[in-house]
N, C-alpha and C positions, 0 to 999 in steps of 0.2 A: 837493463837500466835504460831509462828513457831520458834523453837530453834534447830538449826542444822538440823538434819533429823527427828525431833520429832514435833508433833503437841501437844500443851499444851492447856488445858482448865482451866485458872487460877481460875475461880469461879466455876468450875465443870459443869456438865450437870445435869439439874433438870428433873427428871421423875415424873410428878404428878400422881402417881399410888397408888392404894389401897394396904395396906399390908395384907389384908385378902381375897381379890378376886383372885382366881386362874388365871384369865385372865391376871392380871398384871404381874405375874411371867412368864406366857407363852409369853407375849410381850417381857419381858427382855431376855428370852431364844432366841427368834427369832432375836432381836436386837443385842445381843452379838455375835451370830453366824455370822451375816453379817457385824458387825462393823469393821472398818479398824484398830482397836486397840484391845488389850486384856483387858477385864474387870476383876476386882477382887472384890469379896464380901467384903473384908476388907476395901475397899475405899468408901463404901456406907455410907450415913448418912440418917437418918429418920427425917422428919419434924414433930414436936410435937406442938400442940396447947394446952396450959394449961387451966385449968378451969377459970383463970383470963383473958384469951384471949391473953396472950403473946405467941409468937412463938419462938421456938428454934430448932436447929439441934442437934441430938443425934446419937451416934453409935447405930446400930441395936441391939436389944436384941438377946439372943441365938436362939430363935425360928425363927426370921426373918433372922438372919445370916445363919442358917442352910438351909432355903428355898433358899436364894440367892445362896449359894454355890452349891446346887443341880441343880438350873436352869441355872446358868451362867458358871459353870465349865466344 
């Protein structure tokens, strides 16, 4: 969606990446460097599948947030 001079992603951009594999964070580093917009770790959500099989989006925990900030800042 284009609003004025900004491009918006109403449902966000989904990156199906592992939170424990270093290659995932390297991918985010390369993507954020070349992206035509500024990425911020505070806007990320992590998909969690509970033991009962239900899926939910959550804010990243402190460890993941720190990794995101290191790799995309």
